[in-house]
MARBA-143356 format. One record per atom (N, C-alpha, C): residue in one letter; x, y, z. Coordinates in steps of 0.05 Angstrom, whole numbers, padded with zeros to 5 digits, always signed. Layout:
aXYZ;...
//
This chain:
x+02865+03107+01625;x+02862+03129+01648;x+02845+03116+01670;x+02822+03102+01662;x+02803+03090+01681;x+02820+03070+01698;x+02835+03054+01684;x+02849+03033+01696;x+02870+03043+01720;x+02882+03066+01713;x+02896+03077+01732;x+02883+03085+01758;x+02860+03099+01754;x+02844+03106+01777;x+02835+03082+01792;x+02829+03059+01781;x+02820+03035+01797;x+02845+03026+01811;x+02869+03027+01799;x+02892+03019+01810;x+02900+03035+01837;x+02898+03062+01834;x+02904+03081+01854;x+02882+03075+01877;x+02856+03073+01870;x+02837+03064+01892;x+02842+03038+01908;x+02851+03021+01893;x+02860+02994+01904;x+02880+02995+01923;x+02902+03011+01917;x+02922+03016+01932;x+02917+03032+01958;x+02900+03052+01955;x+02890+03068+01976;x+02874+03047+01997;x+02856+03034+01986;x+02839+03014+02002;x+02859+02993+02017;x+02878+02985+02005;x+02897+02965+02014;x+02911+02977+02038;x+02921+03003+02034;x+02938+03016+02054;x+02922+03022+02080;x+02894+03028+02075;x+02876+03033+02097;x+02873+03008+02113;x+02870+02987+02099;x+02862+02961+02115;x+02887+02954+02130;x+02913+02958+02117;x+02938+02953+02133;x+02940+02970+02158;x+02931+02994+02152;x+02933+03015+02177;x+02914+03004+02201;x+02889+02994+02191;x+02870+02985+02214;x+02884+02961+02227;x+02894+02941+02212;x+02905+02918+02222;x+02927+02924+02242;x+02946+02942+02234;x+02969+02949+02248;x+02960+02962+02275;x+02938+02978+02273;x+02928+02995+02295;x+02917+02972+02317;x+02901+02952+02305;x+02892+02934+02325;x+02916+02915+02336;x+02937+02912+02324;x+02960+02897+02337;x+02972+02915+02354;x+02975+02939+02352;x+02988+02960+02369;x+02974+02960+02394;x+02944+02957+02396;x+02929+02958+02417;x+02935+02931+02433;x+02944+02912+02423;x+02948+02885+02434;x+02978+02883+02448;x+02996+02894+02433;x+03023+02893+02440;x+03035+02914+02460;x+03049+02905+02483;x+03059+02923+02502;x+03070+02910+02523;x+03077+02922+02548;x+03089+02908+02567;x+03070+02889+02579;x+03044+02899+02581;x+03021+02881+02585;x+03004+02872+02562;x+03008+02843+02556;x+02995+02834+02530;x+02967+02834+02536;x+02953+02842+02517;x+02921+02839+02519;x+02910+02828+02493;x+02899+02804+02494;x+02887+02788+02474;x+02866+02807+02458;x+02862+02800+02429;x+02843+02816+02411;x+02816+02814+02422;x+02807+02792+02430;x+02783+02787+02441;x+02776+02802+02466;x+02799+02805+02483;x+02793+02819+02506;x+02791+02850+02500;x+02806+02859+02483;x+02805+02886+02472;x+02776+02894+02465;x+02762+02877+02448;x+02735+02882+02441;x+02717+02880+02464;x+02719+02863+02484;x+02703+02860+02506;x+02710+02887+02524;x+02733+02896+02528;x+02738+02922+02543;x+02725+02945+02530;x+02725+02948+02502;x+02714+02969+02489;x+02686+02970+02493;x+02672+02945+02498;x+02642+02944+02498;x+02634+02943+02526;x+02643+02932+02545;x+02633+02927+02572;x+02651+02935+02594;x+02675+02927+02597;x+02693+02929+02619;x+02704+02954+02623;x+02691+02973+02641;x+02700+03000+02646;x+02716+03003+02667;x+02717+02985+02687;x+02734+02990+02712;x+02757+02975+02714;x+02765+02961+02693;x+02789+02941+02695;x+02817+02960+02688;x+02835+02945+02699;x+02863+02958+02690;x+02868+02958+02660;x+02860+02939+02646;x+02864+02936+02617;x+02849+02961+02604;x+02826+02968+02614;x+02813+02991+02602;x+02830+03019+02605;x+02839+03020+02630;x+02857+03043+02634;x+02882+03043+02616;x+02893+03019+02612;x+02918+03018+02596;x+02909+03024+02568;x+02886+03013+02557;x+02880+03020+02530;x+02870+03049+02526;x+02857+03058+02543;x+02848+03086+02538;x+02865+03107+02550;x+02886+03103+02566;x+02901+03125+02575;x+02930+03121+02563;x+02937+03096+02552;x+02963+03098+02541;x+02962+03091+02508;x+02951+03067+02504;x+02954+03056+02477;x+02935+03069+02456;x+02911+03077+02462;x+02892+03093+02444;x+02903+03121+02437;x+02910+03135+02458;x+02919+03162+02449;x+02948+03162+02434;x+02963+03138+02439;x+02988+03140+02425;x+02980+03132+02395;x+02963+03114+02388;x+02953+03110+02361;x+02940+03133+02351;x+02922+03147+02364;x+02910+03168+02351;x+02930+03193+02345;x+02952+03197+02363;x+02973+03216+02357;x+02988+03208+02335;x+02993+03183+02332;x+03008+03172+02308;x+02993+03179+02282;x+02966+03176+02282;x+02950+03183+02262;x+02952+03210+02253;x+02952+03228+02275;x+02954+03257+02268;x+02978+03266+02258;x+02998+03258+02270;x+03025+03265+02262;x+03030+03253+02231;x+03023+03229+02226;x+03022+03218+02201;x+03008+03236+02181;x+02986+03243+02186;x+02968+03258+02169;x+02980+03284+02164;x+02993+03298+02186;x+03007+03324+02183;x+03029+03326+02167;x+03041+03300+02161;x+03066+03300+02141;x+03054+03300+02114;
//
């Protein structure tokens, strides 16, 4: 019984890690490609760039809506 619990927790943790990785990749891919290093820079410092607007007005809302819809299912 305990072994099954650990197995289920491991599967949930693995799926969560995959979700985070795919979300980061989704932030990078689009008609305008943005490197991962640039994404972290934009999130922390660059507030006036076009990449910032792309991330916060298009890509991030799309990802968060995907989380909400997936959670509702």
